[in-house]
ZAGUVO-949518 format. One record per residue (C-alpha): y, z, x; residue in one letter. Coordinates in steps of 0.2 Angstrom, whole numbers, padded with zeros to 4 digits, always signed. Each point is the difference from the previous one (the first is absolute). Layout:
// residues N
YZXa;...
This chain:
// residues 340
+0000+0000+0000m;+0017-0005+0007e;+0017+0009+0000n;+0004+0001-0019l;+0018-0006+0002d;-0005-0015+0010v;-0013-0004-0013m;+0013+0001-0014v;+0012-0011+0009l;-0013-0012+0005r;-0006-0002-0017t;+0017-0001-0008l;+0004-0014+0013r;-0015-0010-0005d;+0004+0002-0018w;+0018-0007+0003r;-0006-0014+0012r;-0011-0005-0015a;+0015-0001-0012g;-0006+0016-0010r;+0014+0010-0006r;-0001+0018+0006a;+0010+0016+0003l;+0000+0013+0014l;+0002+0018-0005t;+0006+0014+0012t;+0002+0018-0003v;+0017+0004+0006v;+0003+0018-0006r;-0010+0014-0007t;+0005+0017-0008w;-0012+0014-0002g;-0019-0004+0002s;-0004-0018+0003s;-0017-0009+0001p;+0005-0012+0013r;+0013+0003+0014p;+0017-0010+0002v;-0003-0017+0008g;-0017-0003-0009s;-0001-0018-0006i;-0009-0010-0013m;+0000-0018-0005a;-0003-0007-0017l;-0004-0018-0004a;+0005-0008-0017e;-0018-0002-0005d;-0003+0019+0002g;-0007+0001+0017a;+0005+0016+0010v;-0001+0005+0018v;+0006+0017+0006g;+0006+0015-0009s;+0015+0010-0005v;-0008+0013-0011s;-0017+0006-0006g;-0001-0015-0011g;+0010+0003-0016c;+0016-0008+0007i;-0010-0015+0006e;-0007-0002-0017d;+0018+0001-0007d;+0006-0013+0012l;-0014-0011-0004i;+0003+0001-0019a;+0019-0004+0003r;-0001-0013+0013y;-0016-0009-0001s;-0008-0012-0012r;-0017+0006+0002a;-0010+0000-0017h;+0015-0008-0008g;+0011+0016+0002a;+0016+0003+0009g;+0017-0009+0000e;+0005-0014+0013p;+0003+0008+0017m;+0018+0001+0003p;+0009-0010+0014s;+0016+0004+0011g;+0006+0016+0008a;-0012+0015+0003p;+0000+0014-0013a;-0001+0018+0002l;-0011+0009-0013v;-0004+0019-0003k;-0016+0007-0007y;-0004+0018-0005g;+0018+0005-0004i;-0005+0010-0016t;-0015+0012-0002a;-0007-0013-0013d;+0001-0014+0013e;-0007+0010+0014a;-0015+0004-0012h;-0001-0019-0005r;+0000-0007+0017f;-0012+0013+0007g;+0013+0008+0012l;-0001+0018+0006p;+0010+0012-0010c;+0018-0003+0004g;-0003-0015+0010g;+0012-0015+0000t;+0000-0015+0011l;+0011-0015+0002e;-0006-0018+0004l;+0008-0016+0006l;-0007-0015-0008l;+0002-0016+0010e;-0003-0016-0010y;-0008-0015+0008d;+0002+0005+0018p;+0003-0015+0012d;-0016-0006+0007a;+0007-0005+0017a;+0007+0017+0003s;-0016+0008-0005l;-0009-0012+0012d;+0011+0005+0014s;-0002+0019-0004l;-0019-0001+0000v;-0001-0011+0016s;+0011+0013+0009l;-0011+0014-0006l;-0016-0009+0004e;+0006-0002+0018t;+0003+0019+0002g;+0018+0000-0003r;+0010+0014-0010m;+0012-0008-0013v;+0015+0006-0009q;+0002-0009-0017r;+0017+0001-0008a;+0002-0006-0018v;+0017-0003-0008s;+0001+0008-0017l;+0013-0013-0006d;-0010-0016+0002d;-0017+0005+0008g;+0003-0009+0017v;-0012+0008+0013v;+0005+0002+0018t;-0014+0004+0013l;+0003+0009+0017a;-0012+0007+0013e;+0000+0019+0000a;-0005+0011+0015t;-0004+0015-0010a;-0005+0004-0018p;+0014+0005-0011d;+0000+0008-0017a;+0004-0011-0014l;+0019+0000-0005s;+0009-0007-0015v;+0019-0002-0003s;+0010-0007-0014a;-0002-0017+0008t;-0016+0000+0011e;-0018+0006+0002l;-0007+0001+0017v;-0019+0003+0003n;-0009+0000+0017t;-0018-0007+0000f;-0011+0004+0015g;-0014-0011+0006p;-0018+0005-0004e;-0008+0016+0008y;-0013-0006+0012r;-0016+0009+0007m;-0009-0006+0016l;-0018+0007+0000l;-0009+0000+0017i;-0019-0001-0003g;-0010-0007-0015a;-0013+0011-0009g;-0002+0010-0016q;+0015+0011+0003l;+0011-0014+0004a;-0005-0009-0016e;+0004+0016-0011y;+0016+0003+0009l;+0005-0019-0002a;-0004+0001-0018t;+0011+0015-0003m;+0014-0007+0011a;+0000-0016-0011q;+0001+0010-0016f;+0015+0010+0008s;+0010-0016+0003g;-0005-0003+0019f;-0004-0017+0007a;-0015+0003+0011v;-0006-0008+0016t;-0017+0004+0008l;-0003-0002+0019c;-0017+0001+0007d;-0006-0011+0015p;-0018+0005-0003r;-0009-0013-0010i;-0014+0011-0005e;+0012+0011-0009y;+0010-0014-0008r;-0014-0009-0008t;-0003+0013-0013a;+0019+0000-0005w;+0002-0005-0018s;+0016+0006-0006l;+0012-0014-0007p;+0018+0000+0003g;-0001+0007+0018v;+0006-0010+0015a;-0013+0000+0014l;+0003-0002+0018t;-0012+0000+0015t;+0012+0003+0014e;-0001+0015+0011m;+0008+0014-0009p;+0015+0002+0011d;+0004-0018-0001d;-0002+0001-0019a;+0013+0014+0000v;+0012-0011+0010t;-0003-0014-0012a;+0002+0011-0015f;+0017+0006+0005r;+0000+0017-0009p;+0017+0005-0007d;+0006+0015-0010r;-0011-0005-0015r;-0016-0002+0010s;-0014+0012+0005c;-0014-0003+0013v;-0017+0009-0003v;-0014+0000+0013a;-0017+0002-0007l;-0012-0006+0014t;-0004+0017+0009h;+0000-0012+0016d;+0013+0004+0013p;-0001-0018+0007k;+0006-0006-0017l;+0011+0014-0006d;+0010+0007+0015d;+0010-0015+0005l;+0003-0005-0018a;+0007+0018-0004l;+0011+0000+0016l;+0007-0017-0006e;+0003+0006-0017a;+0009+0016+0006l;+0013-0012+0008e;+0005-0007-0017t;+0009+0006-0015d;-0016+0003-0010a;+0002+0015-0012f;-0018+0005+0003y;-0012-0002+0015v;-0017+0009+0000g;-0018+0000+0004a;-0016+0006-0008i;-0010+0013+0009g;-0005+0018+0001s;+0012+0014+0008r;-0010-0002+0016r;+0002-0019+0001n;+0018+0001-0004a;+0003+0013+0014a;-0010-0011+0012s;+0010-0015-0005r;+0016+0008+0004r;-0006+0007+0017e;-0007-0018+0004r;+0017-0008-0005l;+0010+0013+0011i;-0012-0002+0015e;-0003-0018+0000h;+0015-0008-0008f;+0015+0011+0006d;+0003+0007-0017q;+0008+0017-0004t;-0002+0012-0014a;+0018-0006-0006e;-0005-0019+0001s;-0016+0004-0011l;+0010+0011-0012a;-0001-0013-0014r;-0019-0003+0002l;-0009+0007-0014r;-0018+0006+0002g;-0011+0006-0008p;+0008-0010-0014i;+0000+0004-0018g;+0003+0016-0010i;-0013+0014-0002y;-0010-0002-0016i;-0017+0004+0006g;-0004-0019+0001s;-0017-0005+0007k;-0004-0017-0007t;+0010-0017+0004p;+0008-0001-0017p;+0006+0018+0001e;+0006-0002+0018i;+0010-0015-0005a;+0008+0010-0014v;+0005+0013+0013s;+0007-0013+0012v;+0009-0010-0014m;+0008+0016-0007a;+0007+0004+0017e;+0007-0017+0003i;+0009+0000-0017l;+0007+0017+0003a;+0007-0006+0017v;+0007-0016-0009k;+0008+0010-0013n;+0007+0013+0012a;-0009+0014-0007v;-0003+0015+0012r;-0017+0006-0003l;-0005+0018+0003p;-0008+0004+0016r;-0015+0006-0009e;-0004-0018-0005t;-0002-0006+0018e;-0018-0004+0004v;-0001+0009+0017a;+0008+0016-0006l;-0009+0001-0017a;-0017-0003+0008k;+0004+0014+0013t;+0005+0012-0014l;-0016-0005-0010h;-0011+0003+0015g;-0006-0018+0001d;-0007-0005+0017p;+0012-0009+0012a;-0011-0016+0000s;+0003-0002-0019a;
């Protein structure tokens, strides 16, 4: 599964390229509780097709009823300048639209967004760029500019500005059952996944669709992958010949997460090896995670994948986890042997 914003924008672009009328809906303000955060987007085609979400479903249903001709219902989709609409202003409306108690949200509806502008935006996102999209509220004209950092959505009397980032990406070093479970979870979490394994005997059993495969040596694969702030690199081979150089290469990048599977003993040995043979220091290895995952008592590959994916998502979302969830500390507290 790809990044949701990219999927919405790509689908909307394809609709508009094909001459289908459509609108782009953006959550621009919320008051009280809201089912979707500011900046969430949804596209609606005139025939009732929907991609993305701005609520738990009830507002989508209302928009479909108003602006699509599905099942013979709805009125013609408007044209012209974007429109701001509010939902959930009264208690009755909050109940009708399935909003939490007291919740209100404001949406911007853009009618028939320009296909060429959407194409440019999607192309930039697909090449790893971060893009600021500004929409004139007077006439719907869109301006695109490259961004260097994600900014919160802003809206004024004349303009809405939203920043779209490229897809989150994951590079897995080493095929196998754990990699397959982790890749599946990553895809459902919106990551584009690449798998690297130069060992043909491990690759032949790989069957997960939607994952890019590379047979390069892992350190070369990291270089080619070009990790950025929306990338993570996870080593799963347990083989120092494959993992070590790849991890060192990844630590030189802006990847938000770099880690390797293994026991506490293996993680300690890896750090000693990198310091002794590769002139690393405790400071240069501070970003290297291992043992990876959060402690949930996991034993099987799917449980370990849940543990690892949970930690990756926490780091991605800037959530500081309690120390008691760290695998090494938790296992020590629970009296698990160091080889575990």
